C-alpha positions as a Markdown table, in Angstrom:
| # | Residue | x | y | z |
|---|---|---|---|---|
| 1 | Met | -16.4 | -61.7 | 74.2 |
| 2 | Ala | -17.7 | -63.5 | 71.1 |
| 3 | Lys | -15.8 | -63.1 | 67.8 |
| 4 | Phe | -17.2 | -63.0 | 64.4 |
| 5 | Leu | -15.8 | -64.1 | 61.0 |
| 6 | Val | -16.7 | -61.6 | 58.3 |
| 7 | Ser | -16.6 | -61.8 | 54.5 |
| 8 | Pro | -18.3 | -59.8 | 51.8 |
| 9 | Ser | -21.0 | -62.5 | 51.2 |
| 10 | Ser | -21.8 | -62.8 | 54.9 |
| 11 | Ala | -21.5 | -59.2 | 56.1 |
| 12 | Gln | -25.2 | -58.5 | 55.4 |
| 13 | Gly | -26.3 | -61.6 | 57.3 |
| 14 | Leu | -24.2 | -60.5 | 60.3 |
| 15 | Leu | -25.7 | -57.1 | 60.1 |
| 16 | Cys | -29.2 | -58.6 | 60.2 |
| 17 | Ala | -28.4 | -60.7 | 63.2 |
| 18 | Ala | -26.5 | -58.0 | 64.9 |
| 19 | Ala | -29.3 | -55.4 | 64.4 |
| 20 | Ser | -31.8 | -57.7 | 66.0 |
| 21 | Ser | -29.7 | -58.4 | 69.0 |
| 22 | Pro | -29.8 | -56.2 | 72.1 |
| 23 | Trp | -26.1 | -56.7 | 72.5 |
| 24 | Phe | -25.4 | -54.2 | 69.8 |
| 25 | Ser | -26.1 | -50.5 | 70.3 |
| 26 | Asn | -25.1 | -47.2 | 68.6 |
| 27 | Asp | -22.1 | -47.1 | 70.9 |
| 28 | Leu | -20.2 | -50.4 | 70.3 |
| 29 | Thr | -17.6 | -49.7 | 73.0 |
| 30 | Ala | -20.1 | -49.0 | 75.7 |
| 31 | Ser | -22.2 | -51.9 | 74.6 |
| 32 | Ser | -19.3 | -54.4 | 74.8 |
| 33 | Gln | -18.4 | -53.1 | 78.3 |
| 34 | Gln | -21.9 | -52.8 | 79.8 |
| 35 | Gln | -23.8 | -55.6 | 78.3 |
| 36 | Gln | -23.6 | -59.4 | 78.8 |
| 37 | Pro | -21.9 | -61.4 | 76.0 |
| 38 | Pro | -24.2 | -61.7 | 72.9 |
| 39 | Pro | -26.8 | -64.4 | 73.1 |
| 40 | Thr | -26.2 | -67.6 | 71.1 |
| 41 | Asn | -28.7 | -66.5 | 68.5 |
| 42 | Cys | -26.4 | -63.7 | 67.6 |
| 43 | Ile | -23.8 | -66.2 | 66.5 |
| 44 | Ile | -24.6 | -66.8 | 62.8 |
| 45 | Ser | -24.1 | -70.1 | 61.1 |
| 46 | Trp | -21.7 | -69.1 | 58.4 |
| 47 | Lys | -23.4 | -71.2 | 55.7 |
| 48 | His | -22.9 | -68.5 | 53.1 |
| 49 | Cys | -19.4 | -67.3 | 54.2 |
| 50 | Cys | -17.1 | -67.1 | 51.2 |
| 51 | Ser | -13.3 | -66.9 | 50.8 |
| 52 | Ser | -11.9 | -63.4 | 50.5 |
| 53 | Thr | -8.8 | -61.3 | 50.9 |
| 54 | Val | -8.1 | -59.5 | 54.1 |
| 55 | Asp | -8.8 | -56.1 | 52.4 |
| 56 | Asp | -12.2 | -57.3 | 51.1 |
| 57 | Ser | -13.1 | -58.6 | 54.5 |
| 58 | Ala | -12.1 | -55.3 | 56.1 |
| 59 | Ser | -14.3 | -53.6 | 53.5 |
| 60 | Ser | -17.2 | -55.7 | 54.7 |
| 61 | Ala | -16.4 | -54.8 | 58.3 |
| 62 | Val | -16.3 | -51.1 | 57.6 |
| 63 | Trp | -19.5 | -51.3 | 55.7 |
| 64 | Leu | -21.0 | -53.1 | 58.6 |
| 65 | Ser | -19.6 | -50.5 | 61.0 |
| 66 | Lys | -21.1 | -47.7 | 58.9 |
| 67 | Arg | -24.5 | -49.3 | 59.1 |
| 68 | Ile | -24.2 | -49.8 | 62.9 |
| 69 | Val | -22.1 | -46.9 | 64.2 |
| 70 | Gly | -22.4 | -44.3 | 61.5 |
| 71 | Gly | -19.3 | -44.5 | 59.4 |
| 72 | Val | -15.5 | -44.5 | 59.5 |
| 73 | Ser | -12.7 | -43.8 | 57.1 |
| 74 | Thr | -12.2 | -46.2 | 54.2 |
| 75 | Ser | -8.4 | -46.4 | 54.5 |
| 76 | Ser | -7.1 | -50.0 | 54.9 |
| 77 | Arg | -5.7 | -49.3 | 58.4 |
| 78 | Arg | -9.0 | -47.8 | 59.6 |
| 79 | Arg | -11.0 | -50.5 | 58.0 |
| 80 | Arg | -9.2 | -53.0 | 60.2 |
| 81 | Ala | -9.6 | -50.8 | 63.2 |
| 82 | Ala | -13.3 | -50.7 | 62.5 |
| 83 | Ala | -13.4 | -54.4 | 62.3 |
| 84 | Leu | -11.6 | -54.6 | 65.6 |
| 85 | Ser | -14.1 | -52.2 | 67.2 |
| 86 | Leu | -16.8 | -54.6 | 66.2 |
| 87 | Asn | -14.7 | -57.6 | 67.5 |
| 88 | Leu | -14.7 | -59.1 | 64.0 |
| 89 | Val | -12.1 | -61.7 | 62.9 |
| 90 | Leu | -10.9 | -61.0 | 59.4 |
| 91 | Pro | -9.9 | -64.2 | 57.5 |
| 92 | Gln | -6.7 | -64.5 | 55.6 |
| 93 | Ala | -6.9 | -65.2 | 51.9 |
| 94 | Ser | -8.1 | -68.7 | 51.3 |
| 95 | Ser | -9.1 | -70.8 | 48.3 |
| 96 | Gln | -11.8 | -72.6 | 50.2 |
| 97 | Ala | -15.2 | -71.4 | 51.3 |
| 98 | Val | -15.5 | -71.3 | 55.1 |
| 99 | Gly | -18.0 | -74.0 | 56.3 |
| 100 | Leu | -19.6 | -74.5 | 52.9 |
| 101 | Thr | -17.1 | -77.0 | 51.5 |
| 102 | Ala | -18.0 | -79.5 | 54.1 |
| 103 | Glu | -21.7 | -79.0 | 53.4 |
| 104 | Ala | -21.2 | -79.4 | 49.6 |
| 105 | Glu | -19.0 | -82.5 | 50.2 |
| 106 | Ser | -21.7 | -84.0 | 52.4 |
| 107 | Leu | -24.4 | -83.3 | 49.8 |
| 108 | Asn | -22.2 | -84.7 | 47.0 |
| 109 | Asp | -21.5 | -87.8 | 49.0 |
| 110 | Lys | -25.3 | -88.4 | 49.3 |
| 111 | Phe | -26.5 | -87.2 | 45.9 |
| 112 | Gly | -23.5 | -87.1 | 43.6 |
| 113 | Lys | -23.2 | -89.6 | 40.7 |
| 114 | Glu | -22.0 | -89.8 | 37.2 |
| 115 | Gly | -23.0 | -86.5 | 35.6 |
| 116 | Val | -24.2 | -85.0 | 38.9 |
| 117 | Lys | -21.9 | -83.1 | 41.3 |
| 118 | Val | -22.7 | -80.9 | 44.2 |
| 119 | Glu | -20.0 | -78.2 | 44.8 |
| 120 | Ser | -19.4 | -74.7 | 46.0 |
| 121 | Gly | -20.4 | -72.0 | 43.6 |
| 122 | Glu | -20.2 | -68.2 | 43.5 |
| 123 | Gly | -20.1 | -66.7 | 47.0 |
| 124 | Gly | -19.7 | -70.2 | 48.5 |
| 125 | Leu | -23.3 | -71.0 | 47.7 |
| 126 | Pro | -23.9 | -74.7 | 47.0 |
| 127 | Lys | -24.8 | -75.7 | 43.4 |
| 128 | Val | -25.5 | -78.8 | 41.5 |
| 129 | Ser | -23.5 | -79.2 | 38.3 |
| 130 | Leu | -25.1 | -81.5 | 35.7 |
| 131 | Ser | -23.4 | -82.8 | 32.6 |
| 132 | Ser | -25.0 | -84.8 | 29.8 |
| 133 | Pro | -23.4 | -87.6 | 27.8 |
| 134 | Asn | -22.9 | -85.4 | 24.7 |
| 135 | Gly | -21.1 | -82.7 | 26.7 |
| 136 | Ser | -23.7 | -80.1 | 27.5 |
| 137 | Val | -23.7 | -78.8 | 31.1 |
| 138 | Ala | -25.9 | -76.9 | 33.5 |
| 139 | Glu | -25.5 | -75.3 | 36.9 |
| 140 | Val | -28.3 | -75.1 | 39.4 |
| 141 | Tyr | -28.0 | -73.2 | 42.7 |
| 142 | Leu | -29.9 | -74.4 | 45.7 |
| 143 | Tyr | -30.5 | -70.8 | 46.6 |
| 144 | Gly | -33.7 | -70.0 | 44.8 |
| 145 | Ala | -33.5 | -73.3 | 42.9 |
| 146 | Cys | -32.0 | -71.1 | 40.2 |
| 147 | Thr | -30.5 | -72.6 | 37.0 |
| 148 | Thr | -27.8 | -70.1 | 36.2 |
| 149 | Ser | -26.1 | -71.7 | 33.2 |
| 150 | Trp | -26.9 | -74.1 | 30.4 |
| 151 | Lys | -24.2 | -74.7 | 27.9 |
| 152 | Thr | -24.6 | -76.7 | 24.7 |
| 153 | Ala | -22.0 | -79.3 | 23.7 |
| 154 | Glu | -20.4 | -76.5 | 21.6 |
| 155 | Gly | -19.9 | -74.4 | 24.7 |
| 156 | Lys | -22.6 | -71.8 | 24.0 |
| 157 | Asp | -24.3 | -70.6 | 27.3 |
| 158 | Leu | -27.9 | -70.0 | 26.4 |
| 159 | Leu | -28.9 | -68.4 | 29.7 |
| 160 | Phe | -27.9 | -65.0 | 31.0 |
| 161 | Val | -27.0 | -63.8 | 34.5 |
| 162 | Arg | -27.0 | -60.0 | 34.9 |
| 163 | Pro | -23.8 | -58.3 | 35.9 |
| 164 | Asp | -25.5 | -56.9 | 39.0 |
| 165 | Ala | -26.4 | -60.4 | 40.3 |
| 166 | Val | -25.2 | -61.2 | 43.8 |
| 167 | Phe | -24.5 | -64.6 | 45.3 |
| 168 | Thr | -24.8 | -63.8 | 49.0 |
| 169 | Gly | -27.8 | -65.8 | 50.0 |
| 170 | Gln | -29.4 | -62.4 | 50.9 |
| 171 | Lys | -31.3 | -61.5 | 47.7 |
| 172 | Pro | -32.5 | -63.4 | 44.6 |
| 173 | Ile | -30.0 | -64.3 | 41.9 |
| 174 | Ser | -30.7 | -62.0 | 39.0 |
| 175 | Gly | -30.6 | -64.2 | 36.0 |
| 176 | Gly | -30.8 | -67.7 | 34.7 |
| 177 | Ile | -34.2 | -69.3 | 35.6 |
| 178 | Pro | -35.5 | -67.7 | 38.8 |
| 179 | His | -38.8 | -68.8 | 40.4 |
| 180 | Cys | -41.8 | -66.6 | 41.0 |
| 181 | Phe | -43.9 | -68.3 | 43.7 |
| 182 | Pro | -46.4 | -68.1 | 45.2 |
| 183 | Gln | -47.0 | -64.8 | 43.5 |
| 184 | Phe | -45.9 | -63.3 | 40.2 |
| 185 | Gly | -45.2 | -59.6 | 40.2 |
| 186 | Pro | -46.5 | -57.2 | 42.9 |
| 187 | Gly | -49.3 | -58.2 | 45.2 |
| 188 | Ser | -50.2 | -59.0 | 48.8 |
| 189 | Ile | -46.7 | -60.3 | 49.6 |
| 190 | Gln | -43.3 | -59.3 | 48.4 |
| 191 | Gln | -42.5 | -58.9 | 44.6 |
| 192 | His | -42.5 | -62.3 | 42.9 |
| 193 | Gly | -43.0 | -64.2 | 46.2 |
| 194 | Phe | -40.4 | -66.0 | 48.3 |
| 195 | Ala | -39.3 | -69.1 | 46.4 |
| 196 | Arg | -36.3 | -67.3 | 44.8 |
| 197 | Asn | -35.2 | -65.9 | 48.2 |
| 198 | Val | -34.6 | -69.2 | 50.0 |
| 199 | Ser | -32.5 | -72.3 | 49.8 |
| 200 | Trp | -34.2 | -75.4 | 48.5 |
| 201 | Asp | -33.3 | -79.0 | 49.4 |
| 202 | Ile | -32.1 | -81.7 | 47.1 |
| 203 | Ser | -34.7 | -84.4 | 47.0 |
| 204 | Ser | -33.1 | -86.8 | 44.5 |
| 205 | Thr | -30.7 | -87.1 | 41.6 |
| 206 | Glu | -30.6 | -89.5 | 38.6 |
| 207 | Ser | -28.2 | -90.3 | 35.8 |
| 208 | Asp | -28.7 | -92.5 | 32.8 |
| 209 | Ala | -27.4 | -92.9 | 29.2 |
| 210 | Asp | -29.4 | -90.0 | 27.9 |
| 211 | Ser | -29.7 | -87.4 | 30.7 |
| 212 | Thr | -28.9 | -86.3 | 34.2 |
| 213 | Thr | -31.6 | -85.1 | 36.7 |
| 214 | Val | -31.9 | -83.2 | 40.0 |
| 215 | Val | -35.1 | -82.7 | 41.9 |
| 216 | Leu | -35.2 | -79.8 | 44.4 |
| 217 | Glu | -37.8 | -79.4 | 47.1 |
| 218 | Leu | -39.2 | -76.4 | 48.9 |
| 219 | Lys | -41.3 | -76.6 | 52.1 |
| 220 | Pro | -42.6 | -73.9 | 54.4 |
| 221 | Ser | -40.3 | -72.0 | 56.8 |
| 222 | Ala | -40.7 | -69.3 | 59.4 |
| 223 | Tyr | -39.7 | -66.9 | 56.7 |
| 224 | Ser | -42.4 | -68.1 | 54.3 |
| 225 | Arg | -45.1 | -68.5 | 56.9 |
| 226 | Asn | -44.6 | -64.9 | 58.0 |
| 227 | Met | -46.0 | -63.7 | 54.7 |
| 228 | Trp | -47.9 | -66.8 | 53.3 |
| 229 | Asp | -49.2 | -69.0 | 56.1 |
| 230 | Tyr | -49.9 | -72.3 | 54.3 |
| 231 | Glu | -48.4 | -75.8 | 54.3 |
| 232 | Phe | -47.2 | -76.9 | 50.9 |
| 233 | Val | -44.5 | -78.8 | 49.0 |
| 234 | Val | -43.0 | -77.6 | 45.7 |
| 235 | Asn | -40.8 | -80.0 | 43.7 |
| 236 | Phe | -38.8 | -78.7 | 40.8 |
| 237 | Lys | -37.2 | -81.2 | 38.5 |
| 238 | Ile | -34.4 | -80.2 | 36.2 |
| 239 | Val | -33.4 | -82.7 | 33.4 |
| 240 | Leu | -30.4 | -82.0 | 31.3 |
| 241 | Gly | -30.4 | -84.0 | 28.1 |
| 242 | Asn | -28.3 | -83.9 | 24.9 |
| 243 | Asp | -28.7 | -80.2 | 24.1 |
| 244 | Lys | -32.1 | -80.1 | 25.8 |
| 245 | Leu | -33.1 | -78.6 | 29.2 |
| 246 | Ser | -36.4 | -79.6 | 30.7 |
| 247 | Thr | -38.1 | -78.6 | 33.9 |
| 248 | Glu | -41.1 | -79.8 | 35.8 |
| 249 | Met | -42.7 | -77.8 | 38.7 |
| 250 | Thr | -45.2 | -79.5 | 41.0 |
| 251 | Val | -47.1 | -77.6 | 43.8 |
| 252 | Glu | -48.9 | -79.7 | 46.4 |
| 253 | Asn | -51.3 | -78.4 | 49.0 |
| 254 | Thr | -50.4 | -80.3 | 52.2 |
| 255 | Asp | -52.5 | -77.9 | 54.4 |
| 256 | Gln | -55.9 | -78.5 | 55.9 |
| 257 | Lys | -57.3 | -75.4 | 54.1 |
| 258 | Pro | -57.3 | -74.4 | 50.4 |
| 259 | Phe | -54.9 | -71.8 | 49.0 |
| 260 | Ser | -54.3 | -70.0 | 45.6 |
| 261 | Phe | -51.1 | -68.9 | 43.9 |
| 262 | Thr | -49.6 | -67.5 | 40.8 |
| 263 | Thr | -46.2 | -68.4 | 39.5 |
| 264 | Ala | -43.7 | -68.1 | 36.6 |
| 265 | Leu | -40.2 | -69.1 | 35.5 |
| 266 | His | -38.6 | -65.7 | 34.9 |
| 267 | Thr | -36.1 | -67.1 | 32.3 |
| 268 | Tyr | -33.3 | -64.9 | 31.1 |
| 269 | Phe | -31.9 | -65.9 | 27.7 |
| 270 | Arg | -28.6 | -64.7 | 26.4 |
| 271 | Ala | -29.2 | -62.5 | 23.4 |
| 272 | Ala | -28.3 | -59.6 | 21.1 |
| 273 | Ile | -31.5 | -57.7 | 21.7 |
| 274 | Ala | -31.4 | -55.7 | 18.4 |
| 275 | Asn | -31.7 | -59.0 | 16.5 |
| 276 | Val | -34.0 | -60.9 | 18.8 |
| 277 | Ser | -37.4 | -62.2 | 17.6 |
| 278 | Val | -40.2 | -64.3 | 19.1 |
| 279 | Lys | -42.8 | -66.2 | 17.0 |
| 280 | Gly | -45.9 | -68.0 | 17.9 |
| 281 | Leu | -48.0 | -65.5 | 19.9 |
| 282 | Lys | -50.1 | -63.9 | 17.2 |
| 283 | Gly | -53.7 | -63.7 | 18.2 |
| 284 | Cys | -53.1 | -63.9 | 21.9 |
| 285 | Glu | -54.7 | -61.5 | 24.3 |
| 286 | Thr | -52.1 | -59.0 | 25.7 |
| 287 | Phe | -51.6 | -56.8 | 28.6 |
| 288 | Asn | -48.9 | -54.4 | 27.6 |
| 289 | Lys | -47.1 | -52.2 | 30.2 |
| 290 | Pro | -46.1 | -48.9 | 28.5 |
| 291 | Tyr | -42.6 | -47.5 | 29.3 |
| 292 | Glu | -44.3 | -44.3 | 30.4 |
| 293 | Asp | -46.8 | -45.9 | 32.7 |
| 294 | Pro | -46.0 | -49.6 | 33.5 |
| 295 | Lys | -48.5 | -49.7 | 36.4 |
| 296 | Asn | -51.4 | -49.4 | 34.0 |
| 297 | Pro | -51.2 | -52.3 | 31.5 |
| 298 | Val | -53.1 | -51.7 | 28.2 |
| 299 | Lys | -55.3 | -54.6 | 27.1 |
| 300 | Gly | -55.0 | -55.6 | 23.4 |
| 301 | Ala | -54.3 | -58.5 | 21.0 |
| 302 | Glu | -51.0 | -59.5 | 19.4 |
| 303 | Asp | -51.2 | -59.0 | 15.6 |
| 304 | Arg | -47.6 | -59.7 | 14.7 |
| 305 | Glu | -46.2 | -62.9 | 13.4 |
| 306 | Thr | -42.7 | -61.9 | 14.6 |
| 307 | Ile | -42.2 | -59.9 | 17.8 |
| 308 | Thr | -39.1 | -57.8 | 18.0 |
| 309 | Phe | -37.6 | -55.6 | 20.8 |
| 310 | Pro | -36.8 | -52.1 | 19.5 |
| 311 | Gly | -37.3 | -50.6 | 23.0 |
| 312 | Phe | -38.9 | -51.2 | 26.4 |
| 313 | Val | -41.0 | -54.4 | 26.4 |
| 314 | Asp | -43.0 | -55.7 | 29.3 |
| 315 | Cys | -46.0 | -57.6 | 27.9 |
| 316 | Met | -48.2 | -60.4 | 29.4 |
| 317 | Tyr | -49.7 | -62.8 | 26.9 |
| 318 | Arg | -52.7 | -64.8 | 28.0 |
| 319 | Asn | -53.8 | -68.3 | 27.1 |
| 320 | Thr | -50.7 | -68.9 | 25.0 |
| 321 | Pro | -49.9 | -71.9 | 22.7 |
| 322 | Asn | -47.7 | -74.7 | 24.0 |
| 323 | Glu | -44.7 | -73.6 | 21.9 |
| 324 | Val | -43.0 | -70.4 | 20.9 |
| 325 | Val | -39.8 | -69.9 | 19.0 |
| 326 | Leu | -37.0 | -67.6 | 20.1 |
| 327 | Ala | -34.2 | -66.4 | 17.8 |
| 328 | Asn | -31.6 | -65.0 | 20.3 |
| 329 | Gly | -29.8 | -62.8 | 17.7 |
| 330 | Leu | -26.6 | -64.7 | 18.4 |
| 331 | Gly | -27.1 | -67.5 | 15.9 |
| 332 | Thr | -29.2 | -69.8 | 18.0 |
| 333 | Thr | -33.0 | -70.5 | 17.6 |
| 334 | Leu | -34.8 | -72.1 | 20.5 |
| 335 | Ser | -38.0 | -74.0 | 20.8 |
| 336 | Ile | -39.7 | -73.2 | 24.1 |
| 337 | Lys | -42.4 | -75.7 | 24.7 |
| 338 | Asn | -44.6 | -76.0 | 27.7 |
| 339 | Ser | -47.4 | -78.0 | 29.3 |
| 340 | Gly | -49.5 | -76.6 | 32.1 |
| 341 | Trp | -48.2 | -73.0 | 31.9 |
| 342 | Ser | -51.1 | -71.0 | 30.6 |
| 343 | Asp | -49.4 | -67.7 | 29.8 |
| 344 | Ile | -46.1 | -66.1 | 28.6 |
| 345 | Val | -44.4 | -62.8 | 29.6 |
| 346 | Leu | -41.9 | -61.0 | 27.4 |
| 347 | Trp | -39.6 | -58.6 | 29.0 |
| 348 | Asn | -36.6 | -56.4 | 28.2 |
| 349 | Pro | -36.0 | -53.4 | 30.4 |
| 350 | Tyr | -34.3 | -51.2 | 27.7 |
| 351 | Leu | -32.7 | -48.1 | 29.2 |
| 352 | Thr | -34.0 | -48.8 | 32.7 |
| 353 | Met | -31.2 | -51.3 | 32.8 |
| 354 | Glu | -28.7 | -49.7 | 30.5 |
| 355 | Ala | -25.7 | -51.7 | 31.6 |
| 356 | Cys | -27.0 | -55.0 | 30.2 |
| 357 | Tyr | -30.4 | -54.7 | 28.4 |
| 358 | Lys | -28.7 | -55.4 | 25.0 |
| 359 | Asp | -27.5 | -58.8 | 26.2 |
| 360 | Phe | -30.6 | -60.6 | 27.2 |
| 361 | Val | -34.3 | -61.2 | 26.7 |
| 362 | Cys | -36.8 | -62.8 | 29.1 |
| 363 | Val | -39.3 | -65.2 | 27.8 |
| 364 | Glu | -41.2 | -66.4 | 30.8 |
| 365 | Asn | -43.7 | -69.3 | 31.0 |
| 366 | Ala | -46.2 | -68.2 | 33.6 |
| 367 | Gln | -49.5 | -68.9 | 35.4 |
| 368 | Leu | -51.0 | -65.5 | 35.8 |
| 369 | Glu | -54.6 | -66.6 | 36.7 |
| 370 | Pro | -54.6 | -67.8 | 40.3 |
| 371 | Val | -54.5 | -71.6 | 40.7 |
| 372 | Gln | -56.9 | -72.7 | 43.5 |
| 373 | Leu | -55.7 | -75.9 | 45.2 |
| 374 | Gln | -57.8 | -77.8 | 47.7 |
| 375 | Pro | -56.1 | -79.8 | 50.5 |
| 376 | Gly | -54.3 | -82.8 | 49.0 |
| 377 | Asp | -54.5 | -81.5 | 45.4 |
| 378 | Ser | -51.5 | -80.6 | 43.2 |
| 379 | Trp | -50.6 | -78.6 | 40.1 |
| 380 | Thr | -47.9 | -79.4 | 37.6 |
| 381 | Ala | -46.3 | -77.5 | 34.7 |
| 382 | Gln | -43.5 | -78.5 | 32.4 |
| 383 | Gln | -41.0 | -76.5 | 30.2 |
| 384 | Ser | -38.7 | -77.8 | 27.5 |
| 385 | Leu | -35.9 | -75.8 | 25.9 |
| 386 | Val | -34.4 | -77.2 | 22.7 |
| 387 | Pro | -32.1 | -75.5 | 20.1 |
| 388 | Ile | -33.5 | -76.1 | 16.6 |
């Protein structure tokens, strides 16, 4: 009988594979006695398995058993019994991520250089760590091509990751600079598209006297084709300079037919929301989502020089200028410049996210009007973040 290695970060992946396999049934004992051994597609590649204590792993096993067989006691002894009933192997405490370290090392051997290092991050997910000559640093996870941290030379992290963020490779990372592609918001496919839900590949890295760079690449997969059946290539370049973080996103249509998309960088900035302000949007057309009825945006125009956040804010600004200025309320003022992004979204969830709404604000460069790309054509947009 096959055995499975379980950890908190991989339990959900195991559940997904197990639930799709005929080897599992509501009666695990009967299933293991009457069925053939599980097919090979039930053995998951533990790409996202992380280190854990025995008790944490048992917790994952009991969670898994609850989902499959209807629940057991949460005592430590019974958790292990539940794991055994599922024929799960619980790892001993380890300081290394299972399987992921070799992958990170292989990627680092290929792409690592001065100021660029590929290593295991939270949950064992691979990340690229960038460092600039003056001491600023950034971290970019391959999962979702999400930049989760950008620290100045003084050690200030200007990005924010929500406390409810998970690093399991099963759902988007909530915070940093997540991608919305090929759809922003709700629509014909899942909320904000699929680019933030999948692992990207490293295309190239660079390092010079002024900056370090990583270019990530996304191509179609069975997962993406299931909801958006087009051939494409998305390249996302992240350049860390001396207290400057720049990105460039390029979407190329490699299909034989045209397609359209919307997109955004859903950037979370660390902030003290009571003191946050944004300047540069006066006169722009707005579509404001009221707290009481967010599904019905109200069209208007921005008449304020300085926008503040005294409550719930979810507002789309159309045809915006190529620079806005964010004062984060923590003593840092940021210039947010763009080229190619036509719109900006401001968001703070207020009491709908009571645990952390005071600690961040989202200023999102976006392309809200669908971009039509013919075969062979491409679209590019750039963003530059600079403390001023």
